C-alpha positions as CSV (number, residue, x, y, z in Angstrom):
1,M,51.4,13.8,15.5
2,K,53.9,11.2,16.2
3,S,56.1,11.3,18.7
4,I,59.5,13.3,17.9
5,S,61.4,11.7,21.1
6,T,64.9,10.3,20.3
7,T,66.1,6.9,21.7
8,Q,68.2,8.4,24.1
9,E,65.4,10.4,25.7
10,L,63.4,6.9,25.8
11,L,66.5,5.3,27.5
12,A,66.8,8.2,30.0
13,K,63.2,7.8,31.4
14,S,63.8,4.2,31.4
15,Q,66.9,4.5,33.5
16,W,65.1,6.7,35.8
17,V,62.1,4.3,36.1
18,N,64.5,1.5,36.9
19,T,66.1,3.5,39.6
20,H,63.3,5.0,41.1
21,L,60.3,2.8,40.4
22,M,61.3,-0.8,39.7
23,E,64.2,-1.8,41.8
24,A,63.0,0.5,44.4
25,A,60.2,-2.0,44.5
26,A,62.5,-4.1,46.7
27,A,62.3,-3.5,50.5
28,A,65.6,-2.6,50.9
29,K,65.4,0.0,48.2
30,T,62.7,2.1,49.1
31,C,64.6,5.1,50.0
32,D,64.6,5.8,46.0
33,L,61.1,5.9,45.9
34,P,60.0,9.5,44.3
35,F,57.4,10.3,47.0
36,S,57.6,10.6,50.8
37,F,55.4,10.9,54.0
38,I,55.7,10.9,57.9
39,Y,53.0,8.4,59.6
40,D,53.0,8.4,63.2
41,G,56.2,10.6,63.3
42,K,58.5,8.1,61.3
43,P,59.7,8.8,57.7
44,S,58.2,6.9,54.9
45,A,61.4,5.5,53.8
46,E,62.0,3.9,57.2
47,L,58.7,2.4,57.2
48,L,58.5,0.9,53.6
49,A,61.7,-0.7,54.2
50,V,60.1,-3.4,56.2
51,W,56.5,-3.2,55.5
52,P,55.3,-6.3,53.3
53,H,54.4,-5.4,49.9
54,T,53.0,-6.8,46.7
55,Q,53.6,-5.6,42.9
56,D,51.4,-5.7,40.1
57,K,52.0,-5.1,36.2
58,T,48.9,-4.2,33.9
59,V,49.2,-3.5,30.2
60,L,46.7,-0.6,29.7
61,D,47.0,-0.3,26.3
62,T,50.1,-0.5,23.1
63,H,51.9,2.5,24.6
64,R,51.4,2.6,28.5
65,V,51.8,-0.2,31.3
66,Q,50.9,0.6,34.8
67,Y,52.6,-0.9,37.8
68,T,51.4,-0.9,41.4
69,I,53.1,-1.5,44.5
70,C,51.0,-1.7,47.7
71,W,52.5,-1.8,51.2
72,T,50.3,-2.5,54.2
73,D,51.2,-1.5,58.0
74,P,50.7,-4.6,59.8
75,K,50.1,-2.6,62.9
76,T,47.4,-0.4,61.5
77,S,46.7,-2.0,58.1
78,L,47.2,1.4,56.4
79,E,47.5,0.4,52.6
80,V,49.8,2.6,50.5
81,H,49.3,2.2,46.8
82,F,51.8,3.6,44.4
83,V,50.0,3.5,41.1
84,S,52.7,4.4,38.3
85,V,52.1,4.4,34.3
86,E,55.2,4.3,32.0
87,Y,55.1,5.2,28.4
88,A,56.6,3.5,25.4
89,D,56.0,6.2,23.1
90,Y,57.3,9.5,24.7
91,P,60.0,9.7,27.4
92,A,57.2,10.1,30.0
93,I,56.3,8.5,33.6
94,E,53.6,9.5,35.9
95,W,52.3,8.4,38.9
96,T,49.9,9.1,42.0
97,V,50.0,7.8,45.9
98,Y,46.8,6.5,47.4
99,F,46.3,5.9,51.5
100,N,43.7,3.5,52.3
101,N,42.8,2.6,55.9
102,T,41.8,-0.9,55.9
103,G,41.5,-1.0,59.6
104,K,38.7,-1.0,62.2
105,A,40.1,1.9,64.0
106,N,41.5,5.5,63.3
107,T,44.9,5.5,61.9
108,P,47.9,7.7,63.8
109,L,48.8,10.6,62.2
110,L,49.5,11.1,58.3
111,E,51.5,14.1,57.3
112,H,53.7,16.0,55.0
113,I,52.6,13.8,52.1
114,Q,54.8,14.7,49.1
115,G,53.6,13.7,45.7
116,I,57.4,13.9,44.4
117,D,60.3,14.2,46.8
118,T,63.5,13.6,44.6
119,T,66.7,15.2,44.3
120,W,68.3,15.8,40.7
121,Q,72.4,16.0,40.3
122,R,73.7,17.6,37.4
123,T,76.8,16.0,36.0
124,A,78.4,18.3,33.9
125,T,79.6,22.3,33.9
126,G,76.6,24.4,34.1
127,E,73.5,25.0,36.3
128,F,70.1,24.3,36.8
129,V,67.8,26.6,35.0
130,L,63.8,26.3,35.9
131,H,61.5,27.5,33.2
132,G,57.7,28.1,33.7
133,N,54.9,30.5,33.3
134,N,52.4,32.8,35.4
135,G,49.1,31.3,36.2
136,D,46.0,33.5,35.1
137,W,44.6,35.9,37.5
138,C,42.8,38.2,34.7
139,V,45.6,40.4,34.4
140,S,47.8,41.4,31.3
141,E,50.7,39.2,32.6
142,S,48.8,36.2,32.7
143,Y,50.7,33.1,31.4
144,A,53.8,35.4,30.9
145,P,57.2,33.0,30.8
146,Y,60.0,33.4,33.1
147,Q,63.3,32.0,33.7
148,D,65.3,31.5,36.5
149,T,68.8,30.4,37.3
150,L,69.0,28.2,40.4
151,G,72.5,29.1,42.0
152,P,73.9,27.3,45.2
153,G,71.7,27.7,48.2
154,M,68.7,29.1,46.1
155,V,64.9,28.5,46.8
156,K,62.2,28.9,44.5
157,E,58.3,28.0,46.2
158,F,55.3,27.9,44.1
159,A,51.7,27.7,45.0
160,P,48.6,29.2,43.9
161,D,46.3,31.7,45.5
162,G,43.4,30.6,47.1
163,G,42.8,27.2,46.3
164,R,42.4,27.2,42.8
165,P,45.3,25.4,40.9
166,T,46.1,27.7,38.1
167,N,45.5,31.0,39.9
168,G,47.8,33.8,40.4
169,P,51.6,34.5,39.6
170,H,53.1,31.7,41.2
171,G,50.3,29.2,40.5
172,W,51.2,27.5,37.3
173,P,51.7,23.9,38.3
174,Y,53.7,23.3,34.9
175,F,57.6,22.9,35.0
176,N,60.3,22.8,33.1
177,L,63.8,22.3,34.7
178,Q,66.6,22.5,32.7
179,M,70.5,20.9,33.6
180,P,73.3,20.6,31.7
181,G,72.8,18.0,28.7
182,G,68.8,18.1,28.9
183,G,66.2,18.5,31.4
184,V,62.7,17.4,32.6
185,L,59.4,18.8,32.5
186,L,56.8,18.1,35.3
187,A,53.1,18.9,36.1
188,V,51.5,18.8,39.5
189,G,48.1,17.6,38.8
190,W,46.0,18.8,41.8
191,P,42.7,21.0,41.4
192,G,43.3,22.4,44.6
193,Q,46.0,23.9,46.7
194,W,49.3,22.4,45.5
195,A,52.6,23.8,46.7
196,A,56.2,22.8,44.7
197,S,59.7,23.9,46.1
198,F,62.9,23.6,44.4
199,T,66.0,23.7,46.6
200,R,69.5,24.3,45.2
201,D,72.3,22.7,47.4
202,T,75.6,23.8,47.7
203,G,76.9,21.0,45.5
204,T,75.7,19.8,42.3
205,G,72.1,18.7,43.6
206,L,68.8,20.1,43.4
207,H,65.7,18.9,45.7
208,L,62.2,18.9,44.5
209,L,59.4,18.8,46.4
210,A,55.5,18.9,45.3
211,G,52.2,17.8,46.8
212,Q,49.0,19.0,48.4
213,Q,50.0,21.9,50.6
214,L,48.8,20.9,53.7
215,T,48.5,17.4,55.0
216,H,48.2,16.6,58.6
217,L,45.5,14.0,59.3
218,I,44.2,10.8,60.6
219,L,42.5,8.7,58.5
220,Q,39.1,7.2,59.9
221,P,38.1,3.5,59.0
222,G,37.6,3.1,55.5
223,E,38.5,6.4,54.5
224,K,41.3,7.3,51.4
225,V,43.1,10.1,50.6
226,R,45.5,10.5,47.4
227,T,48.6,12.7,46.2
228,P,48.3,15.1,43.0
229,L,49.0,13.4,39.9
230,I,52.9,13.8,39.0
231,A,54.1,13.6,35.2
232,L,57.5,13.6,34.0
233,L,58.8,13.9,30.4
234,F,62.4,13.7,30.0
235,W,64.2,15.4,27.3
236,Q,67.7,15.9,26.2
237,G,70.1,18.5,24.4
238,V,70.0,22.3,24.6
239,D,67.0,22.9,22.5
240,M,64.0,24.2,24.7
241,V,61.5,25.0,22.3
242,R,61.6,20.9,21.0
243,A,61.2,19.8,24.9
244,Q,58.2,21.9,25.0
245,N,57.0,20.5,21.7
246,I,57.9,16.8,22.8
247,W,55.3,17.7,25.9
248,R,52.6,19.5,23.3
249,R,52.9,16.2,21.3
250,W,52.4,14.0,24.5
251,F,49.9,16.2,25.5
252,M,47.8,15.9,22.4
253,A,48.7,11.9,22.4
254,H,47.6,11.1,25.6
255,N,46.1,13.5,27.8
256,I,43.3,15.7,26.0
257,P,39.7,14.3,26.4
258,R,38.8,12.3,23.4
259,L,35.2,12.4,21.4
260,N,34.5,9.3,19.9
261,G,38.2,8.2,20.0
262,Q,39.6,11.5,18.6
263,P,40.8,14.5,19.9
264,P,38.3,17.3,19.7
265,A,38.4,19.4,16.3
266,P,39.0,23.3,16.4
267,I,35.7,25.1,17.1
268,T,34.2,28.3,16.2
269,Q,31.5,29.5,18.8
270,I,29.2,32.3,19.7
271,Q,27.5,33.3,22.8
272,L,23.7,33.6,22.6
273,C,23.2,36.3,25.2
274,K,23.9,40.2,24.8
275,D,22.9,40.1,28.6
276,F,23.0,37.4,31.2
277,N,19.2,38.3,31.7
278,D,18.2,37.5,28.3
279,G,16.0,34.7,27.3
280,A,15.3,32.2,24.7
281,T,14.0,35.2,22.0
282,V,17.4,36.8,22.1
283,M,19.1,33.7,21.9
284,Q,16.7,32.5,18.8
285,E,17.6,36.0,17.2
286,E,21.4,35.7,17.6
287,V,21.2,32.2,16.2
288,E,19.4,33.3,13.0
289,R,21.7,36.5,12.8
290,Y,24.7,34.2,12.3
291,A,23.1,32.0,10.0
292,K,21.8,34.8,7.9
293,A,25.3,36.1,7.5
294,G,26.5,32.7,6.4
295,I,29.0,32.3,9.3
296,D,29.9,28.7,10.0
297,I,29.6,28.4,13.5
298,D,30.2,25.1,15.4
299,L,29.3,25.7,18.9
300,Y,26.4,27.7,20.3
301,W,27.1,29.0,23.5
302,R,24.6,30.2,26.7
303,D,26.2,31.7,29.5
304,A,25.1,32.5,33.0
305,G,21.9,33.7,34.1
306,W,19.3,31.4,32.7
307,Y,18.3,30.3,36.0
308,P,16.1,32.2,38.7
309,C,18.7,34.7,40.0
310,G,16.6,37.9,40.4
311,G,18.3,39.4,37.7
312,Q,21.9,39.0,39.0
313,W,23.9,36.2,37.5
314,W,25.7,35.6,40.3
315,N,22.8,34.4,42.6
316,T,23.6,30.7,41.8
317,G,22.1,27.8,43.6
318,N,18.7,27.3,42.0
319,W,19.5,25.2,39.1
320,E,16.5,25.0,37.0
321,V,15.5,27.0,33.8
322,D,13.7,30.2,34.6
323,A,10.3,29.4,33.2
324,V,9.1,33.1,32.4
325,R,12.2,33.5,30.1
326,F,12.6,29.7,29.0
327,P,9.0,28.4,28.7
328,D,10.2,25.0,27.4
329,G,13.5,25.2,28.5
330,F,16.5,25.0,25.9
331,T,14.6,22.5,23.9
332,S,13.3,24.8,21.4
333,I,16.6,26.4,20.8
334,A,18.5,23.1,20.8
335,N,16.4,21.5,18.1
336,W,17.2,24.5,15.8
337,I,20.8,23.9,16.5
338,H,20.8,20.3,16.1
339,H,18.7,20.6,12.9
340,R,21.6,22.2,11.3
341,G,24.0,19.7,12.6
342,K,25.6,22.2,15.3
343,K,26.2,21.9,18.9
344,L,24.8,23.6,22.0
345,I,27.0,24.6,25.3
346,V,25.4,25.8,28.7
347,W,27.2,27.6,31.4
348,F,27.0,25.8,34.9
349,E,28.6,26.6,38.4
350,P,27.4,24.0,40.7
351,E,30.1,24.6,43.3
352,R,29.2,28.0,44.1
353,I,26.2,28.9,46.1
354,G,25.8,32.5,45.4
355,D,22.0,33.1,46.8
356,P,21.7,32.0,50.4
357,H,18.0,32.1,49.5
358,S,18.3,29.7,46.9
359,W,16.9,25.8,46.7
360,L,20.1,24.5,47.8
361,A,20.7,26.9,50.7
362,K,17.6,26.2,52.0
363,N,16.9,22.5,51.6
364,H,20.7,21.2,52.4
365,P,22.6,23.6,54.3
366,E,24.3,20.6,55.6
367,W,26.0,20.1,52.3
368,I,27.5,23.7,52.1
369,L,30.7,24.7,53.6
370,G,31.4,28.3,54.8
371,G,27.8,29.2,53.5
372,N,28.6,29.4,49.8
373,L,30.6,26.3,48.6
374,L,28.8,22.8,47.8
375,N,30.8,20.1,49.3
376,L,31.6,17.7,46.5
377,G,33.4,15.5,49.2
378,N,30.4,14.6,50.7
379,P,28.9,11.7,49.2
380,E,24.9,12.9,49.6
381,A,25.7,15.9,47.9
382,W,28.0,14.3,45.5
383,Q,25.0,12.0,44.5
384,W,22.6,14.8,43.9
385,V,24.8,16.8,41.9
386,V,25.5,13.8,39.3
387,A,21.8,12.8,39.3
388,H,20.8,16.6,39.0
389,F,22.9,17.9,36.3
390,D,22.8,14.6,34.4
391,N,19.1,14.7,34.2
392,F,19.4,18.4,33.1
393,I,21.5,17.6,30.4
394,R,19.2,15.0,29.1
395,Q,16.0,16.9,29.3
396,N,17.2,20.0,27.9
397,E,19.2,18.0,24.9
398,I,22.5,19.9,25.9
399,D,25.5,18.7,24.1
400,Y,28.4,20.3,25.9
401,Y,28.8,20.9,29.4
402,R,30.6,24.4,30.8
403,Q,31.7,24.6,34.3
404,D,32.7,27.7,35.9
405,F,34.1,28.6,39.6
406,N,34.0,31.9,40.8
407,M,35.6,31.5,44.3
408,D,38.3,30.7,45.9
409,P,37.6,27.8,48.0
410,L,40.7,27.3,50.1
411,S,39.1,29.2,53.5
412,N,36.0,27.0,52.9
413,W,38.2,23.6,53.3
414,R,40.5,24.7,55.8
415,N,38.0,25.9,58.1
416,N,36.1,22.9,58.1
417,D,38.9,20.5,59.2
418,A,39.5,19.8,63.0
419,P,43.3,19.9,64.1
420,D,43.9,16.5,63.5
421,R,42.2,16.4,60.0
422,Q,44.2,19.3,58.2
423,G,43.7,18.9,54.5
424,M,41.2,16.3,54.6
425,T,38.4,18.4,53.4
426,E,40.2,19.1,50.5
427,N,41.5,16.2,49.6
428,L,37.7,14.5,49.6
429,Y,36.8,17.7,47.8
430,V,39.1,17.1,45.0
431,Q,38.4,13.5,44.6
432,G,34.7,14.3,44.5
433,Y,35.0,17.0,41.8
434,L,37.2,14.6,39.6
435,S,35.1,11.7,40.1
436,Y,31.8,14.0,39.5
437,W,33.8,14.7,35.9
438,D,34.4,11.4,35.5
439,E,31.0,10.1,35.7
440,L,29.3,12.7,33.8
441,R,31.8,11.9,30.8
442,R,30.9,8.0,31.6
443,R,26.9,9.1,31.3
444,H,27.5,11.4,28.1
445,P,30.7,9.8,26.5
446,T,30.1,12.2,23.5
447,M,29.9,15.6,25.5
448,L,32.9,18.0,25.7
449,L,33.5,19.6,29.1
450,D,34.9,23.1,29.3
451,S,36.7,24.0,32.4
452,C,36.7,27.4,33.4
453,A,37.4,29.1,36.9
454,S,37.0,33.0,36.6
455,G,38.7,32.4,33.1
456,G,41.7,29.9,33.5
457,R,42.3,29.3,37.0
458,R,41.8,25.8,37.3
459,N,43.7,24.2,34.6
460,D,45.9,21.3,36.2
461,L,46.4,18.3,34.1
462,E,44.1,16.4,36.1
463,T,41.2,18.9,35.2
464,L,42.7,18.9,31.6
465,R,42.3,15.4,31.0
466,R,38.8,15.7,31.6
467,S,38.2,19.1,29.7
468,V,39.4,21.8,27.8
469,P,39.8,25.4,28.6
470,L,37.2,27.3,25.7
471,L,37.8,30.6,28.1
472,R,41.5,30.5,28.6
473,S,41.2,34.1,30.8
474,D,38.6,36.4,31.9
475,F,41.0,39.1,30.7
476,Q,39.1,40.6,27.6
477,P,38.8,44.3,28.4
478,P,38.9,46.5,25.2
479,N,42.7,47.5,24.2
480,S,43.9,44.3,25.8
481,W,45.2,43.1,22.3
482,E,49.0,42.9,23.2
483,A,48.0,41.0,26.5
484,Q,46.0,38.5,24.1
485,Q,49.1,38.1,22.0
486,G,51.3,37.6,25.0
487,Q,48.6,34.9,26.6
488,T,48.9,32.9,23.2
489,F,52.8,33.4,23.1
490,G,53.2,31.7,26.8
491,L,50.1,29.4,26.9
492,S,51.1,27.4,23.7
493,S,54.0,25.7,25.2
494,W,51.9,24.0,27.5
495,V,48.2,23.7,26.4
496,P,47.5,23.4,22.7
497,Y,43.8,23.4,22.9
498,Y,42.3,26.5,24.4
499,G,39.7,29.2,23.3
500,S,38.4,32.6,23.7
501,G,36.2,35.3,22.6
502,V,36.8,38.9,21.2
503,Y,34.5,41.8,22.0
504,S,35.7,43.4,18.6
505,A,35.2,42.9,14.8
506,D,38.1,44.9,13.6
507,Q,41.3,42.9,12.0
508,Y,43.9,43.8,14.6
509,P,42.1,42.8,17.6
510,V,40.4,39.7,16.2
511,R,43.6,38.4,14.9
512,S,45.1,38.6,18.2
513,F,42.4,36.1,19.3
514,Y,42.8,33.6,16.6
515,M,43.0,30.2,18.8
516,P,41.8,26.8,18.0
517,C,38.4,27.6,19.6
518,F,37.3,31.2,18.7
519,G,34.4,33.4,18.7
520,I,33.4,36.9,18.1
521,A,31.1,38.2,20.8
522,W,28.3,40.9,20.3
523,N,29.5,42.5,17.2
524,Q,27.0,44.2,14.8
525,D,29.4,44.1,11.7
526,M,28.4,40.7,10.3
527,N,30.4,41.4,7.1
528,K,33.6,41.8,8.8
529,S,33.1,38.9,11.1
530,K,32.3,36.4,8.4
531,V,35.9,37.5,7.0
532,L,37.5,36.9,10.2
533,Y,35.6,33.9,11.2
534,D,36.7,32.2,7.7
535,E,40.1,33.1,8.5
536,C,40.3,31.5,11.9
537,R,38.7,28.6,10.4
538,K,41.8,28.1,8.4
539,V,44.4,29.1,10.9
540,A,42.8,27.1,14.0
541,P,43.8,23.4,12.8
542,L,47.3,24.8,12.3
543,M,47.8,25.7,15.8
544,L,47.5,22.3,17.3
545,G,50.8,21.5,15.8
546,D,54.3,22.4,16.8
547,F,54.7,25.7,18.6
548,Y,58.1,27.9,17.8
549,P,58.1,31.4,19.3
550,L,59.7,34.0,16.2
551,T,60.3,36.7,18.8
552,A,60.9,37.2,22.6
553,Y,57.9,37.6,24.8
554,S,57.0,41.2,25.2
555,L,53.7,43.4,26.2
556,Q,55.6,46.4,25.2
557,L,53.8,49.0,22.6
558,D,57.0,49.3,20.6
559,Q,57.9,45.9,20.0
560,W,56.7,42.9,17.5
561,I,55.5,40.1,18.6
562,A,55.5,36.7,16.4
563,W,55.3,33.0,16.5
564,Q,55.0,29.8,14.2
565,F,52.7,26.9,14.2
566,D,54.0,23.7,12.3
567,R,52.6,20.4,11.3
568,P,55.4,18.7,9.8
569,E,53.4,15.4,9.1
570,E,51.0,17.7,6.9
571,G,53.5,20.1,5.4
572,D,51.7,22.9,6.4
573,G,51.5,26.1,9.2
574,V,51.0,29.6,10.2
575,I,52.8,32.5,10.9
576,Q,51.2,35.2,13.2
577,A,52.9,38.5,13.4
578,F,52.0,41.7,15.2
579,R,53.5,45.3,14.9
580,R,52.1,47.1,17.9
581,D,51.0,50.9,17.9
582,R,54.3,52.5,18.9
583,C,56.7,50.4,16.9
584,E,58.4,52.8,14.5
585,Q,60.0,49.3,12.4
586,G,57.5,48.3,9.4
587,S,59.1,44.9,8.9
588,Y,60.5,42.0,10.4
589,L,62.9,39.0,9.5
590,V,61.8,35.7,10.9
591,H,63.5,32.3,10.8
592,L,61.2,29.5,10.5
593,Y,61.4,26.2,11.9
594,G,60.5,22.4,11.3
595,L,60.5,22.7,7.7
596,D,61.8,20.3,5.1
597,S,64.9,22.1,3.8
598,N,64.6,20.1,0.2
599,A,60.8,21.2,-0.2
600,T,59.2,24.1,-1.9
601,Y,56.9,25.8,0.2
602,E,53.7,27.7,-1.2
603,L,52.9,30.9,1.3
604,I,49.9,32.9,1.4
605,N,49.9,36.3,2.8
606,F,45.9,36.7,3.9
607,D,46.6,40.7,2.9
608,I,48.2,40.1,-0.3
609,A,46.8,38.3,-3.4
610,G,48.9,35.5,-4.8
611,V,51.0,32.7,-3.6
612,T,54.9,32.9,-2.9
613,Q,56.9,29.9,-3.3
614,I,60.2,29.5,-1.4
615,T,62.4,26.7,-0.3
616,G,62.4,25.4,3.3
617,N,66.0,25.8,3.5
618,E,65.8,29.6,2.7
619,L,62.9,30.2,5.0
620,M,65.2,28.6,8.0
621,K,68.3,29.9,6.9
622,K,67.7,33.3,5.0
623,G,64.5,33.8,6.7
624,L,61.1,35.6,5.8
625,T,60.8,39.2,5.8
626,V,57.2,40.3,7.3
627,D,56.0,43.6,6.5
628,I,53.3,45.5,8.1
629,T,52.3,48.9,7.3
630,D,49.7,49.5,10.1
631,K,50.5,50.5,13.1
632,P,49.1,48.4,14.9
633,G,48.6,45.6,12.4
634,A,48.7,42.1,12.3
635,A,49.9,39.8,9.5
636,V,48.9,36.0,8.9
637,I,50.9,33.8,6.5
638,T,50.0,30.4,6.0
639,Y,52.5,27.7,4.1
640,R,52.3,24.3,2.5
641,R,54.7,21.9,1.3
642,K,54.5,21.6,-2.6
643,Q,53.8,18.2,-3.6
């Protein structure tokens, strides 16, 4: 998809860059820099104004230019590297700040490091309004949107629960700050314990702070720490939905990991174990059952429990295939899958040590924090993780790598810190985690990584530049269909590519799970499954287009919920609508968006034979009446611009 940014939005971004980044490179202008810290008791604005600095410019590609400003403390040899990237095709700018002790002694105290520290001023009548979403914590309300008007003196604070960056009701590190005339979207890319605050003054300003929640540390010689990645995307006007669609397009153009230079295609998938203790025989039976039914599967998924664990998948730390249940590892099943041109994904959880008697616990207790967390900030542990799992993937012919993380690491990190090293363990750990994935991707350039952390609890921007969330939440209990609709409604404004699996083969539940990566797990009705898999194959590519809510967000059983995905360049899209169990209203009028008003569109309702032709102008202005007889019931309507 091409950018839909306006010239005015690109100009607004450039003006902000000139004020805060380019002009601020001059020593006298450092107070305008959009980050801050305190070093040896002095604020960064005071220090950077007098420290010598260098500047560098690097053209990364056609659309991106990187600027680096490096300040050096002449007394302690601390280097501060401010690395920013400006986008030419989107009104976006991002940066990360690095602190490197190049001296021969410990630095003075470095504290209160903020990846972003800036104030926004509104220049017209109106107020700041903050838009965002819940994080995921395995509840119905995961990803629910919110909207808060920030009146004078108001403070809004956000942080995840327990160190996983998208965990909990206040743990979604993506924000849309609306102000009169437009706004700015913000992402805090930090797969750890970040914190953000929006403080409204009594005048026309709003102060924004965000960074690693706790930094109060000295740096030993040769050590380096960093801030979260901060990304801003500017927009103008009053159309919040359009602003989010600019973000979606920027996300697909510049953030989602590539395979052979292209973003990943939609995926159909199945889980190859009915029970975590199943072995190769059950996996083979599942593969053959789906093949016999004629269901076109892209990705075959082996989840937890395949390692020696005493029948309890939670007992991790022995990262070898159980030789009793898998005599030749995954090789046979991988060969069967590859012969049919399909892929195998396998579950791993290298960070959590669930078995105190495991190989890792017995052989390398010095690598383990708090008795159950492998320290990826430890260079020796990092080297082992890279070598072991790289070799495992090659030997077992695994195509895609799924990493889970079923614990909150924050106490493990903080309990390992000395009083003058608070935040250090976390910072080194985060650097190790990201570099581990970078190294896996370097060694396996065609391998897709799947990010999971008890569902969707580690989906910050840094993580999603390296991986995709094939399971957006662990909240999948029976009769949670309305919550699944709510998750699609909420998550789609920020993350275009995600997946899940449904434990049913009935139409209403399964249609509630249609998404770019889709699967039906552990079902017996293969005829129903085939129909619904075929449906989702038609819908999934359309869900990577622009997203338009057609109703308000709601989890109430007496309501409708509906949305539209549209691909204007291709001239097609889909409407998904749901009438819930206690809703007495049998029809709903929806007005579509993004269409060509002069074109005619051919509509196909999956439950009604034939094709309906309606002009784009009618669909947007007069609207389309969606009828659903069943209660609950779901309608899926695709459309395509007539040539």
